[in-house]
C-alpha positions in Angstrom: 32.2 13.5 11.2 29.7 11.1 12.1 26.1 12.1 12.6 24.5 10.6 15.7 22.0 8.2 13.9 24.9 6.2 12.3 27.1 6.1 15.6 24.1 4.4 16.9 23.7 2.1 14.2 27.4 1.2 14.6 27.0 0.6 18.1 23.9 -1.4 17.6 25.7 -3.7 14.7 29.2 -4.4 17.2 26.5 -5.4 20.0 24.9 -7.6 17.9 28.1 -9.2 16.5 28.9 -9.7 20.6 26.0 -11.3 21.4 26.7 -13.7 18.9 30.1 -14.6 19.6 28.9 -15.1 23.1 26.0 -17.3 22.1 25.9 -21.0 20.9 24.8 -21.1 17.2 21.2 -21.9 16.5 20.7 -25.5 15.0 20.2 -25.9 11.2 16.7 -27.1 12.0 15.6 -23.7 13.8 13.3 -21.3 11.7 11.3 -18.1 12.2 8.1 -17.2 10.8 9.5 -14.0 9.3 12.1 -13.5 6.5 13.6 -10.6 7.2 14.0 -8.1 10.4 15.1 -4.8 8.2 11.5 -3.3 7.6 11.4 0.0 8.9 8.5 2.4 9.3 5.0 1.3 7.5 7.4 -1.6 5.6 4.4 -2.0 3.4 1.2 -0.6 2.1 -1.8 -1.4 0.2 -1.8 1.6 -2.0 1.7 1.0 -3.1 1.1 -2.3 -5.3 2.0 -4.8 -6.0 4.6 -4.9 -3.6 5.8 -9.0 -5.1 5.1 -10.8 -7.6 5.2 -15.0 -8.2 6.7 -16.3 -11.3 8.1 -19.7 -12.3 7.7 -21.2 -8.8 9.3 -18.5 -7.2 7.9 -15.6 -5.1 9.6 -12.1 -5.0 8.8 -9.4 -2.6 9.8 -5.9 -2.0 9.3 -3.9 1.0 10.6 -0.5 2.8 13.7 -1.5 4.4 16.6 0.5 6.7 16.7 3.9 6.3 13.5 3.9 3.9 15.8 2.3 1.0 13.8 -0.1 -0.7 14.9 -4.1 -0.6 13.8 -7.6 -2.2 14.0 -11.2 -1.2 12.9 -14.1 -3.1 11.3 -17.4 -2.1 11.8 -20.9 -4.0 8.7 -22.5 -3.3 10.2 -25.8 -4.7 13.5 -25.5 -2.9 11.6 -23.9 0.1 14.6 -21.5 0.5 14.8 -17.6 1.0 17.6 -15.6 -1.1 18.4 -12.2 -0.1 16.8 -9.3 1.1 18.9 -7.1 -1.2 19.3 -3.4 -1.4 17.4 -2.7 -4.4 18.1 1.4 -4.6 18.7 4.5 -2.3 15.8 6.4 -1.3 16.1 10.3 -0.7 13.8 9.7 2.4 14.4 8.3 5.5 17.9 10.2 6.2 16.7 12.8 8.1 19.2 13.2 11.1 16.6 13.5 14.0 15.2 10.0 12.5 11.9 11.2 10.9 10.2 8.3 9.4 8.3 9.6 6.4 6.9 6.0 4.8 5.6 7.2 1.6 7.9 5.6 -0.9 7.8 2.4 -0.2 8.5 0.0 -3.4 6.0 -1.0 -5.8 7.5 -4.2 -8.3 6.6 -5.7 -11.6 8.2 -8.1 -13.5 8.1 -6.9 -17.3 7.9 -9.8 -20.2 11.6 -10.0 -20.3 11.8 -11.3 -17.1 13.6 -7.8 -15.3 12.3 -7.1 -11.8 11.4 -3.1 -11.7 11.3 -1.3 -8.5 9.2 2.0 -8.2 10.0 4.2 -4.7 11.3 6.7 -2.7 8.8 9.3 -3.9 6.6 12.2 -1.3 5.9 14.6 -4.3 8.9 15.6 -5.0 11.3 18.5 -3.6 10.9 21.8 -5.2 14.3 23.2 -4.5 15.7 20.2 -5.9 12.9 19.4 -9.0 11.9 22.9 -9.9 7.8 23.4 -9.8 5.7 20.6 -9.9 3.2 21.1 -13.1 0.7 18.8 -11.6 0.4 20.3 -7.9 2.6 21.2 -5.2 5.8 19.6 -3.8 6.5 17.7 -0.4 9.8 15.4 0.3 11.9 12.9 -1.6 12.2 11.9 -5.1 10.2 8.9 -7.4 12.8 6.7 -8.6 13.0 3.4 -10.8 15.5 0.7 -10.1 15.7 -2.6 -12.4 17.6 -5.6 -12.1 20.6 -6.2 -14.1 19.9 -9.3 -15.2 16.2 -11.6 -15.7 14.6 -12.9 -12.5 17.8 -11.9 -10.6 17.5 -9.8 -7.2 21.4 -9.9 -6.6 22.1 -6.3 -8.6 20.2 -3.4 -9.6 20.6 -0.4 -11.5 18.7 3.1 -11.6 16.9 4.1 -14.6 16.4 7.7 -14.1 13.0 7.8 -16.6 9.9 9.0 -14.4 8.9 11.9 -13.0 10.8 12.6 -9.2 7.5 14.2 -7.9 5.5 10.7 -8.0 4.4 9.4 -4.6 2.1 6.0 -4.1 3.4 4.2 -7.3 0.8 1.5 -8.7 2.4 -0.5 -11.8 -0.2 -2.3 -14.0 1.1 -5.0 -17.1 -1.4 -5.7 -19.9 -1.8 -8.6 -22.1 0.9 -7.1 -24.8 3.3 -6.3 -21.8 2.8 -2.6 -22.1 3.4 -1.1 -18.7 1.5 1.8 -17.2 2.6 3.2 -13.7 -0.1 5.1 -11.6 0.7 7.7 -8.8 -0.2 11.1 -7.4 2.0 13.9 -9.0 3.2 15.5 -6.0 1.9 15.9 -2.5 -1.9 16.0 -1.3 -2.9 19.0 -3.8 -1.8 17.3 -6.8 -3.4 15.3 -9.9 -3.4 11.5 -10.1 -1.5 10.4 -13.4 -0.2 7.7 -15.3 2.9 7.0 -16.9 3.1 4.4 -20.1 5.8 2.2 -21.1 6.0 0.3 -24.5 9.5 -0.8 -24.4 9.6 -2.9 -20.9 9.9 0.3 -18.8 13.1 1.0 -20.3 11.3 4.5 -21.2 8.0 6.1 -20.3 6.1 8.6 -22.1 5.1 11.6 -20.6 2.6 12.0 -17.2 -1.2 12.1 -18.4 -3.9 13.2 -15.3 -6.9 11.4 -14.8 -7.7 12.8 -11.5 -7.8 16.4 -10.8 -6.9 18.9 -7.9 -8.2 22.2 -7.7 -9.6 24.9 -5.1 -12.9 24.1 -3.8 -15.8 26.6 -4.5 -15.7 27.5 -0.7 -12.5 28.6 -0.9 -11.1 26.9 2.2 -9.5 23.7 1.0 -8.4 21.8 -2.2 -10.0 18.3 -3.9 -7.7 15.8 -3.7 -7.8 12.2 -3.9 -6.7 8.4 -3.0 -6.7 6.0 -6.0 -6.4 2.4 -6.4 -5.3 1.3 -10.1 -5.0 -2.3 -11.4 -5.4 -4.8 -14.6 -9.2 -5.6 -15.4 -10.2 -7.5 -18.3 -8.6 -7.2 -22.0 -7.3 -4.2 -22.3 -8.9 -2.1 -19.4 -7.9 -0.8 -16.3 -9.8 -0.7 -13.4 -9.6 2.1 -10.8 -11.5 2.9 -7.5 -10.8 6.3 -5.7 -12.1 8.1 -2.6 -12.1 11.7 -2.4 -10.1 13.7 0.4 -11.0 16.9 2.0 -7.6 18.6 1.9 -8.7 21.9 4.1 -6.5 24.8 4.6 -4.7 25.1 8.3 -7.6 27.7 9.2 -10.6 26.0 7.9 -13.3 25.4 10.4 -13.6 22.0 9.4 -9.5 21.4 10.0 -9.9 21.9 13.9 -8.1 19.1 15.5 -4.1 20.4 14.7 -2.2 19.4 11.9 -3.1 17.8 8.3 -6.9 16.9 8.1 -6.9 13.1 7.0 -10.9 13.4 6.4 -11.7 11.5 3.2 -16.0 10.3 1.8 -17.3 8.1 -0.4 -16.2 5.3 -2.6 -16.1 5.9 -6.3 -15.1 3.9 -9.5 -14.3 4.0 -13.3 -12.6 2.3 -16.0 -9.9 2.9 -18.8 -9.6 1.1 -22.0 -6.1 1.3 -22.9 -6.9 0.5 -26.4 -9.4 3.4 -27.0 -7.7 6.1 -24.6 -11.4 6.3 -23.6 -12.2 6.9 -19.9 -15.9 5.5 -18.7 -18.7 5.2 -15.5 -20.0 1.7 -14.8 -22.8 2.8 -17.0 -20.3 3.1 -20.4 -20.8 6.8 -20.3 -17.5 8.8 -21.2 -15.8 10.9 -18.9 -13.8 14.1 -19.2 -10.6 13.6 -18.1 -8.6 14.8 -15.8 -11.9 14.1 -13.7 -12.8 16.9 -11.6 -15.2 16.2 -8.5 -18.4 17.4 -9.9 -18.1 15.4 -12.6 -16.7 12.1 -10.3 -19.9 13.0 -8.2 -22.4 13.0 -10.6 -21.1 10.1 -12.9 -18.8 8.0 -10.5 -20.2 7.5 -7.5 -20.6 4.0 -6.2 -21.0 4.6 -2.5 -22.2 7.3 -0.5 -20.4 7.4 3.2 -22.2 10.2 4.5 -20.5 11.5 7.9 -18.5 8.3 8.2 -14.6 8.7 7.1 -12.6 6.3 4.7 -9.8 4.9 3.8 -9.1 3.1 0.6 -8.5 -0.6 -0.4 -8.3 -2.5 -3.2 -10.5 -2.4 -6.5 -10.9 -5.4 -8.5 -13.0 -7.1 -11.4 -13.6 -10.7 -11.0 -13.3 -13.2 -14.2 -17.0 -11.7 -15.4 -16.0 -8.6 -15.3 -18.1 -7.8 -12.8 -16.6 -4.6 -10.3 -15.8 -5.0 -6.3 -14.4 -2.4 -4.2 -12.9 -2.8 -0.5 -12.5 0.1 1.7 -11.8 0.9 5.4 -14.7 2.8 6.9 -15.5 4.1 10.8 -17.1 6.7 12.6 -15.7 10.0 13.4 -15.4 10.2 17.0 -13.0 13.6 16.8 -9.6 11.6 16.4 -7.1 12.8 14.5 -7.8 10.1 11.9 -11.7 10.5 12.7 -12.0 6.9 14.1 -11.7 3.2 14.0 -12.5 1.7 10.3 -13.8 -1.8 9.8 -13.1 -3.6 6.1 -16.2 -3.1 4.3 -17.2 -4.5 0.8 -19.0 -3.6 -2.1 -19.8 -5.2 -5.6 -22.0 -3.7 -8.8 -25.2 -6.4 -9.2 -25.9 -5.4 -12.6 -28.3 -2.3 -11.3 -26.5 -1.1 -8.0 -23.4 -0.8 -5.7 -24.5 -3.7 -3.0 -23.1 -3.8 0.5 -23.0 -2.1 3.7 -21.5 -0.7 6.4 -22.2 -3.7 9.1 -20.9 -7.0 7.5 -19.1 -8.3 10.1 -15.6 -7.8 9.3 -13.1 -6.4 11.7 -10.6 -3.4 12.0 -7.6 -4.3 9.6 -5.9 -3.9 6.4 -5.3 -6.6 3.7 -6.7 -7.8 0.0 -9.7 -10.0 -0.8 -10.8 -13.0 -3.4 -13.7 -13.7 -5.4 -15.4 -16.8 -6.5 -19.2 -16.0 -7.1 -21.2 -15.4 -4.0 -17.9 -16.3 -1.8 -15.9 -13.1 -0.9 -12.7 -14.0 1.4 -10.8 -11.1 3.0 -7.3 -11.9 4.4 -7.1 -9.1 6.8 -4.6 -8.1 9.7 -5.4 -6.6 12.6 -5.5 -5.9 16.1 -8.5 -8.0 18.4 -9.1 -6.7 21.3 -10.3 -9.9 23.1 -6.6 -11.5 22.9 -4.7 -8.4 22.7 -2.7 -9.3 19.8 -2.2 -8.6 16.3 -4.0 -11.7 14.2 -3.6 -12.3 10.6 -6.7 -14.7 9.4 -9.2 -15.4 6.7 -13.0 -13.4 6.8 -15.7 -15.3 4.8 -18.5 -14.3 2.9 -21.0 -16.9 1.2 -23.8 -14.3 0.8 -22.3 -11.8 -1.9 -20.3 -9.9 1.0 -23.7 -8.9 2.8 -22.1 -11.0 6.2 -18.8 -12.6 6.8 -17.5 -14.9 9.4 -14.3 -16.0 10.6 -12.2 -18.1 9.4 -8.7 -19.8 9.4 -6.3 -18.1 11.7 -3.1 -18.0 9.4 -1.0 -15.7 12.0 -0.7 -13.8 15.5 1.6 -11.6 17.4 2.7 -8.6 19.6 1.2 -7.0 22.6 0.3 -3.3 21.0 -1.9 -2.2 24.3 0.8 0.5 26.0 -1.4 2.6 28.4 1.7 4.6 28.9 2.6 5.6 25.4 2.5 8.6 24.0 -1.2 9.2 22.5 -0.3 10.5 19.3 -4.6 10.9 18.0 -6.6 12.9 20.8 -7.4 13.0 23.8 -8.5 9.4 24.4 -7.0 6.0 26.2 -3.5 5.7 24.2 -4.7 1.9 23.8 -6.9 2.8 21.4 -4.6 4.5 18.9 -3.5 1.1 18.0 -6.9 0.1 16.7 -6.7 2.0 13.8 -2.8 1.8 13.4 -2.2 -1.6 14.9 1.3 -3.1 15.1 1.1 -4.5 11.6 0.9 -3.1 7.9 -0.5 -5.6 5.2 0.0 -5.2 1.5 -2.2 -5.7 -1.3 -2.0 -9.5 -2.8 1.2 -10.6 -4.7 0.9 -10.5 -8.4 -0.5 -13.9 -9.3 0.2 -15.1 -6.3 1.0 -19.0 -4.9 -1.2 -19.9 -2.4 1.5 -20.6 0.1 2.5 -16.8 -0.6 -0.5 -14.3 -1.0 0.5 -11.0 0.9 3.1 -9.1 3.2 2.9 -8.5 6.7 4.8 -6.1 8.5 5.2 -6.4 12.4 6.1 -3.6 14.2 7.9 -4.8 18.0 7.2 -1.9 20.4 9.7 0.9 21.1 11.6 0.5 17.8 11.2 1.7 14.0 12.5 -1.8 12.8 9.6 -4.4 11.4 9.9 -7.8 11.2 8.4 -9.3 7.4 6.1 -11.9 7.1 4.9 -13.3 3.6 1.6 -15.4 4.5 -0.3 -17.9 2.5 -3.0 -20.1 3.0 -0.8 -22.4 5.4 0.6 -19.4 7.3 3.6 -17.5 7.4 6.5 -19.0 5.1 8.9 -20.3 7.6 13.1 -19.2 7.2 16.0 -21.2 8.7 17.3 -18.8 11.6 20.8 -19.5 10.8 20.1 -17.5 7.4 
């Protein structure tokens, strides 16, 4: 018997075919600014990174597609041609008969030294009924999975490897100079350790998970310590990790007074992992006890105390000189379920302190940044209230991130202010809900990005779970022929 969801999908396909049969074919020169229309839910996110990679003149991109399955497409910069998207695996998320979208299993991509393309996807902490007890925390939904291309640099055929923990979510892939692959993720639902798994054979096998951020009950007994992290390659043998603290309150905790799960997060932290010596250190090169507890994190790795402001972590990196830089999204708690709107913020290590401020001129939005000496450039996608549109543009600083000014606009789309729409975030005008959850999502930068293809942006048209997917670079979105 067909489900309601499958019947609706069949009818939509039939209706589309009917329209196509009755309409004139598009001219061969017609193009669209987006490369796919089957993005689903959030599509992409900064925390699942990298979502794409540029290699040998081709940019490969991944995103969450129809029913939360991973899809991969590729753009040939010399031929100016798109290939795909192709389905690269099947997620256990997104198959709810009621149509619930989870979006925790968005894909992460890395290309190994042999040219095989790896996709990690599908997890939101694992399912206790299927996978048993989580040794590093609790469970929720889905199953963390690993797919690899059957041929090097070929996105048309994929196979499952089934060689990573099913309990993972928020996958982050790192490749070292010697070819070793590291997969970082949270090993379960909110009350779980963050771990990494290492592969020395191009991702064909992975060693057992190793915890590096510890979850545990809070001393006040009304919640648990939890974390959100961003791990990426530093210089030489080093991996750098930026993270913030999540107050995972119990349902009846006094601080969790807004209904549902609390999203309260505070502070920014920084540490490094030397993959050669296996030593974790803080910014002062002091060794850390791993897995790191909240108490030791506060004492030895705290970079920015955000006070009463709520955070949402962004990307962390080091520049060519090894200087650390942290991006985050920070805002006042004004009583919303999510705290309130959060502007992009930036901090850098000046040799003695973390320099930065909460009033640097950056807007509400999501994206990534580049560093060249004192010049800092953010590429952000977010709603501009003055024009009621989502705008993707550069924001530039010439003073080391103390202040930013708007730069080149690359893309604008949509009208996401819906006065009659359902209010999901508390007692306030529904139009304001779009400021912190705008009609777009953005990835971190593509690995080894070509200047014409730096970031993936997902646009959500009103009233549909689908997203249009854009690949945006210095000249704007890379266009695709409509007939393709």
